[in-house]
C-alpha positions as CSV (number, residue, x, y, z in Angstrom):
1,M,5.5,-20.1,-25.3
2,S,6.1,-16.6,-26.1
3,G,9.7,-16.8,-24.5
4,L,8.5,-18.6,-20.9
5,K,11.4,-21.7,-20.7
6,I,10.2,-24.4,-21.8
7,I,10.6,-26.8,-18.5
8,N,8.1,-29.6,-19.1
9,N,5.6,-31.9,-21.2
10,V,3.1,-33.6,-20.1
11,V,-0.4,-36.0,-20.4
12,V,-3.7,-35.4,-18.6
13,L,-2.7,-39.0,-16.5
14,P,-6.5,-41.0,-15.2
15,D,-5.6,-40.0,-11.7
16,W,-5.4,-36.4,-12.5
17,V,-9.1,-36.7,-14.0
18,D,-12.1,-35.7,-10.8
19,Y,-16.3,-36.5,-11.9
20,N,-16.4,-33.8,-13.8
21,G,-14.7,-36.0,-16.3
22,H,-11.3,-33.2,-16.6
23,M,-7.9,-32.7,-14.0
24,N,-8.9,-32.1,-11.0
25,D,-7.8,-28.7,-9.1
26,A,-5.0,-30.3,-6.7
27,A,-3.2,-31.8,-9.9
28,Y,-3.1,-28.0,-11.4
29,A,-0.6,-27.5,-8.8
30,L,1.0,-30.8,-8.7
31,V,1.9,-29.4,-12.0
32,F,3.0,-26.9,-11.9
33,S,5.2,-27.8,-8.1
34,R,6.8,-30.5,-10.2
35,S,8.0,-28.8,-13.0
36,F,9.4,-26.8,-10.9
37,D,11.7,-29.2,-9.1
38,L,12.4,-29.9,-13.0
39,F,13.8,-26.1,-13.4
40,M,15.3,-26.5,-9.7
41,I,17.7,-29.1,-11.7
42,E,17.9,-27.0,-14.7
43,I,18.9,-24.5,-12.4
44,G,21.8,-26.5,-11.0
45,M,19.4,-27.7,-8.0
46,D,19.5,-31.3,-8.1
47,A,19.2,-34.5,-5.7
48,D,23.0,-34.8,-5.6
49,F,23.5,-30.8,-5.1
50,R,20.5,-30.7,-2.3
51,T,21.7,-33.9,-0.6
52,R,25.5,-32.4,-1.0
53,T,25.4,-29.1,-0.2
54,K,22.0,-29.2,2.6
55,F,20.4,-26.3,0.4
56,T,17.0,-26.2,-1.5
57,L,13.9,-24.0,-2.2
58,Y,10.9,-23.5,0.0
59,T,7.7,-22.5,-1.9
60,L,5.6,-19.4,0.3
61,T,3.3,-18.7,-2.3
62,L,1.6,-20.8,-4.8
63,L,-1.4,-19.3,-6.7
64,V,-3.0,-21.3,-9.7
65,H,-5.5,-18.9,-12.7
66,Y,-7.5,-21.5,-14.0
67,R,-9.1,-20.7,-17.5
68,E,-9.6,-23.7,-19.8
69,E,-10.1,-27.1,-18.1
70,A,-7.8,-30.6,-19.4
71,K,-8.6,-33.6,-20.4
72,L,-7.5,-36.6,-19.9
73,G,-4.5,-38.0,-23.0
74,Q,-4.3,-34.7,-23.2
75,K,-0.9,-33.3,-24.3
76,L,0.1,-30.0,-21.9
77,S,3.3,-27.7,-22.3
78,I,4.1,-26.0,-19.3
79,G,6.9,-22.6,-19.3
80,L,8.3,-20.5,-16.4
81,Q,9.4,-16.5,-17.4
82,I,11.2,-15.6,-13.3
83,I,9.8,-12.2,-12.5
84,D,12.2,-11.0,-9.9
85,Q,14.6,-12.5,-7.6
86,D,17.0,-10.9,-4.9
87,A,19.6,-13.1,-3.2
88,K,17.3,-15.6,-1.4
89,R,13.8,-15.3,-3.3
90,L,12.7,-16.6,-6.8
91,H,9.7,-15.0,-8.3
92,C,8.1,-17.2,-11.0
93,W,5.6,-17.3,-13.2
94,M,4.4,-20.7,-15.3
95,E,1.5,-20.7,-17.8
96,M,-0.2,-24.6,-19.0
97,R,-0.6,-24.5,-22.8
98,R,-2.9,-27.6,-25.1
99,D,-1.5,-27.1,-28.4
100,G,-0.5,-23.6,-27.8
101,T,-3.3,-21.8,-25.4
102,V,-2.8,-21.1,-22.0
103,I,-4.7,-22.9,-20.2
104,A,-4.1,-22.3,-16.6
105,M,-1.3,-20.4,-14.9
106,S,0.7,-20.2,-11.3
107,E,2.0,-17.6,-9.8
108,Q,5.5,-18.7,-7.5
109,M,7.7,-17.2,-4.9
110,Q,10.5,-19.4,-3.9
111,I,13.1,-19.3,-0.8
112,C,15.9,-20.6,-1.0
113,V,16.9,-22.5,1.6
114,D,19.3,-23.5,4.3
115,Q,19.0,-27.1,6.0
116,N,23.0,-27.6,7.3
117,G,22.3,-26.9,11.4
118,D,19.4,-27.4,13.8
119,A,16.6,-25.5,11.6
120,P,16.8,-25.1,8.3
121,R,16.8,-21.1,7.3
122,S,16.9,-18.4,4.9
123,A,19.6,-18.2,3.2
124,K,21.3,-16.3,0.3
125,F,21.1,-18.3,-3.1
126,P,24.4,-19.7,-3.9
127,P,26.9,-18.5,-5.8
128,E,25.9,-21.1,-8.8
129,I,22.9,-20.4,-9.0
130,A,22.6,-17.2,-8.5
131,A,23.9,-17.2,-11.1
132,S,22.2,-19.4,-13.6
133,I,18.7,-18.2,-12.1
134,E,20.3,-14.5,-13.4
135,A,20.6,-15.8,-16.7
136,L,18.0,-16.7,-17.6
137,A,16.5,-13.6,-15.9
138,E,17.9,-11.9,-18.4
139,M,17.2,-13.7,-21.4
140,Q,13.7,-13.2,-20.6
141,K,13.9,-9.4,-19.5
142,D,12.4,-7.5,-22.3
143,L,9.4,-10.0,-22.1
144,P,5.6,-8.4,-20.6
145,R,5.1,-9.3,-18.0
146,H,1.3,-11.0,-17.9
147,E,-2.1,-9.3,-16.2
148,L,-2.1,-11.1,-14.0
149,V,0.8,-11.6,-12.4
150,G,1.5,-9.7,-8.4
151,R,-2.7,-8.8,-8.0
152,G,-3.9,-11.8,-6.1
153,I,-7.0,-12.8,-5.8
154,G,-9.8,-10.3,-4.1
155,I,-13.4,-10.2,-5.4
156,R,-14.3,-7.4,-7.1
157,R,-16.5,-4.4,-6.9
158,G,-18.2,-2.6,-8.9
């Protein structure tokens, strides 16, 4: 996956297919979201860590770009690239591939949240989590960025 870290492999389920005969837009978001949950486990923010520390990640922004349809039973792989990070935030790019072809992409901004106390609040990543993120970011530092990273949406006028 061109250097992206493979974080999930899925098969398109019947519940994900809509009246057009292909994967529904909400199912793409679901797959990207659940794939990011697996990435959280990989960097050390598993259920035990979240229960013990009350630290987690919240999604600030999620954007999905659709390229091709996914149909019932097709196998999909999801890869992740860290675009940027700071003490509290993580900017990631994910690609969904079918047989090596990118069919959808997701750009996400996550924030570390401390749920201790009366109300959740943003917080610095715990040191061990920050180290895990930094290690992957270092491995991916020379990967090219997709041309759509940071572009958002808008109507382009000639």
